[in-house]
Backbone bond lengths (Angstrom), bond angles and torsions (degrees), N, CA, C in turn:
res aa  C-N    CA-C-N  psi(-1)  N-CA   C-N-CA  omega(-1)  CA-C   N-CA-C  phi
1 M - - - 1.466 - - 1.531 109.37 -
2 A 1.302 115.94 133.00 1.458 119.85 -172.65 1.526 113.28 -83.89
3 L 1.331 117.88 -33.94 1.462 120.14 -175.59 1.523 111.80 -93.57
4 E 1.329 115.37 132.86 1.459 121.34 174.86 1.519 107.47 -132.92
5 L 1.323 116.03 141.84 1.462 120.75 -179.73 1.521 109.60 -128.73
6 Y 1.320 115.23 124.63 1.458 121.11 171.77 1.516 106.72 -91.61
7 E 1.341 115.96 124.18 1.456 119.92 -173.90 1.519 111.26 -143.58
8 L 1.327 114.32 169.99 1.456 122.36 178.42 1.517 107.24 -128.90
9 E 1.322 117.07 132.13 1.450 120.91 -179.62 1.525 110.54 -58.13
10 G 1.325 116.10 132.64 1.452 120.66 178.41 1.516 114.87 81.81
11 C 1.322 117.47 4.56 1.467 121.89 -179.36 1.530 109.26 -81.80
12 P 1.332 118.20 118.61 1.473 119.95 -177.37 1.523 112.78 -65.85
13 Y 1.321 117.54 -30.92 1.466 120.46 178.43 1.523 110.21 -69.23
14 C 1.327 115.45 -38.83 1.466 120.14 176.80 1.524 109.88 -64.92
15 A 1.334 115.90 -41.12 1.472 120.84 -178.99 1.524 110.66 -60.29
16 K 1.331 116.33 -37.35 1.467 121.01 179.47 1.530 110.18 -62.54
17 V 1.327 116.15 -41.77 1.467 120.99 178.99 1.525 110.38 -68.61
18 I 1.324 116.97 -42.74 1.465 121.50 179.93 1.526 110.55 -62.60
19 D 1.345 116.38 -39.95 1.469 120.18 177.01 1.521 110.73 -58.89
20 K 1.333 117.06 -41.40 1.468 121.17 179.82 1.528 110.40 -68.50
21 L 1.330 116.97 -42.11 1.468 120.58 176.97 1.529 110.44 -58.67
22 D 1.342 115.95 -44.03 1.466 120.71 -179.92 1.528 110.95 -66.62
23 E 1.335 115.17 -42.59 1.467 120.67 -179.58 1.531 110.61 -59.49
24 L 1.323 116.70 -38.80 1.467 121.69 -179.86 1.528 112.03 -87.37
25 D 1.340 115.74 1.04 1.463 122.03 178.18 1.525 111.18 57.27
26 L 1.338 115.23 45.86 1.460 121.06 -179.54 1.518 110.71 -100.42
27 E 1.318 115.87 136.06 1.458 120.08 173.92 1.519 108.63 -85.26
28 Y 1.324 115.41 143.71 1.457 119.49 178.56 1.517 109.40 -151.77
29 E 1.309 114.74 157.90 1.464 121.09 176.54 1.517 107.68 -98.12
30 S 1.319 116.19 127.17 1.455 121.15 -178.17 1.521 110.96 -95.40
31 H 1.328 116.15 135.16 1.460 122.21 173.48 1.522 107.18 -120.57
32 M 1.328 116.40 110.43 1.465 119.73 177.01 1.527 108.68 -78.48
33 V 1.330 116.39 132.86 1.460 120.52 179.15 1.521 109.34 -101.74
34 P 1.333 117.17 155.89 1.472 120.18 177.83 1.526 110.82 -66.55
35 R 1.331 116.60 154.75 1.470 120.70 178.02 1.529 111.22 -62.50
36 S 1.322 116.37 -38.02 1.458 121.18 -177.46 1.525 110.99 -75.79
37 H 1.333 116.01 124.16 1.464 119.97 178.48 1.532 110.96 -59.28
38 D 1.323 117.01 -31.81 1.468 121.09 -178.90 1.523 112.15 -63.12
39 E 1.325 116.72 -25.77 1.464 120.75 -176.62 1.522 112.69 -95.75
40 R 1.303 117.81 2.65 1.463 120.94 -175.90 1.529 112.04 -90.11
41 T 1.310 115.92 50.62 1.463 119.65 -176.48 1.527 111.57 -66.56
42 E 1.327 117.26 -35.36 1.470 120.41 -177.13 1.528 110.64 -64.73
43 V 1.325 117.17 -46.93 1.465 119.80 -179.08 1.529 110.14 -69.52
44 E 1.313 117.38 -32.42 1.469 120.44 177.44 1.530 110.88 -65.68
45 Q 1.333 116.23 -36.81 1.468 120.23 179.15 1.524 111.53 -64.34
46 V 1.335 116.90 -36.79 1.469 118.37 -176.52 1.521 112.93 -86.58
47 S 1.348 118.04 -26.07 1.464 118.72 -173.10 1.524 114.43 -122.59
48 G 1.335 117.18 -9.53 1.455 119.56 -179.31 1.516 114.33 80.16
49 Q 1.322 116.69 3.67 1.465 120.39 177.07 1.534 108.57 -149.16
50 T 1.339 116.90 173.41 1.465 118.88 -173.42 1.519 113.32 -108.32
51 G 1.321 117.95 1.01 1.467 119.99 178.93 1.516 111.58 -75.88
52 V 1.317 115.51 156.92 1.467 121.63 174.01 1.529 107.46 -128.34
53 P 1.296 119.30 158.23 1.462 127.55 4.99 1.526 112.79 -78.50
54 V 1.334 114.01 157.80 1.462 122.08 172.84 1.526 106.66 -134.05
55 L 1.332 115.41 131.23 1.460 121.01 -178.53 1.520 110.70 -108.98
56 I 1.327 114.72 139.83 1.464 121.48 171.62 1.522 106.67 -121.43
57 D 1.320 115.90 130.86 1.458 121.65 177.25 1.526 107.08 -134.37
58 E 1.328 115.24 86.32 1.465 121.03 -174.82 1.522 112.03 -56.60
59 E 1.319 116.18 -38.34 1.454 121.45 -176.77 1.529 112.07 -58.63
60 H 1.336 116.39 -31.13 1.456 121.14 -177.28 1.532 112.36 -113.54
61 G 1.328 116.58 15.52 1.455 120.22 174.24 1.519 115.13 72.82
62 V 1.324 117.41 21.43 1.466 121.05 177.89 1.519 107.79 -95.22
63 D 1.332 116.55 114.58 1.461 118.22 -174.41 1.520 112.40 -121.44
64 G 1.311 116.93 47.55 1.457 120.26 174.67 1.515 112.61 133.01
65 M 1.336 117.68 60.12 1.461 121.94 -179.34 1.526 110.15 -87.14
66 P 1.353 117.59 118.29 1.460 120.40 176.47 1.533 110.86 -90.64
67 E 1.330 116.44 -178.91 1.475 124.53 174.95 1.532 112.21 73.02
68 S 1.327 115.44 111.47 1.464 121.14 -175.67 1.525 112.54 -58.30
69 D 1.339 118.51 -41.15 1.465 119.89 -178.75 1.524 110.97 -63.70
70 D 1.334 116.62 -40.21 1.459 121.00 178.20 1.524 110.76 -65.09
71 I 1.332 116.06 -41.05 1.465 120.61 -179.10 1.528 110.20 -65.42
72 V 1.339 116.58 -46.35 1.467 120.67 -179.69 1.526 110.28 -60.18
73 A 1.340 116.79 -44.51 1.467 120.78 178.81 1.527 110.61 -62.93
74 Y 1.324 116.23 -42.10 1.467 120.89 178.85 1.530 110.94 -62.16
75 L 1.329 117.15 -45.89 1.466 120.82 -179.20 1.520 110.50 -61.58
76 E 1.334 116.00 -41.96 1.456 120.49 179.97 1.531 110.66 -63.78
77 E 1.327 115.65 -45.60 1.468 120.54 -179.48 1.525 111.32 -64.86
78 T 1.334 116.42 -39.27 1.463 121.03 -172.06 1.516 112.53 -86.41
79 Y 1.340 116.99 -36.81 1.471 120.26 -172.53 1.528 114.14 -122.75
80 G 1.335 116.78 -6.61 1.465 120.56 -176.30 1.514 112.93 -73.89
81 A 1.330 115.90 -178.09 1.454 122.54 -176.51 1.514 112.29 -60.02
82 S 1.325 116.37 -31.48 1.472 119.97 -177.74 1.525 112.42 -87.40
83 A 1.328 117.72 -3.39 1.469 121.02 -178.16 1.528 109.47 -63.24
84 G 1.304 115.03 132.14 1.452 120.20 177.94 1.516 114.21 72.66
85 A 1.331 115.76 7.33 1.483 119.03 -178.52 1.520 110.15 -79.49
């Protein structure tokens, strides 16, 4: 599976990304991160920071995109109705 999402339960920014993934009917692998930023070593390794959400899209060379607005825009551009148009 090409898409992976690092997220935190109850995170509104993560929910925004998940809504877009669902809207585009995209499958993704979810990685829940710990509440404590100190324990988020896995997400820090892939993105260089401890905030979530973080998207990985191996198929398109995205290896740790932070910021929900950027992720939503990227998903729309890459997988949305206008993709490849």
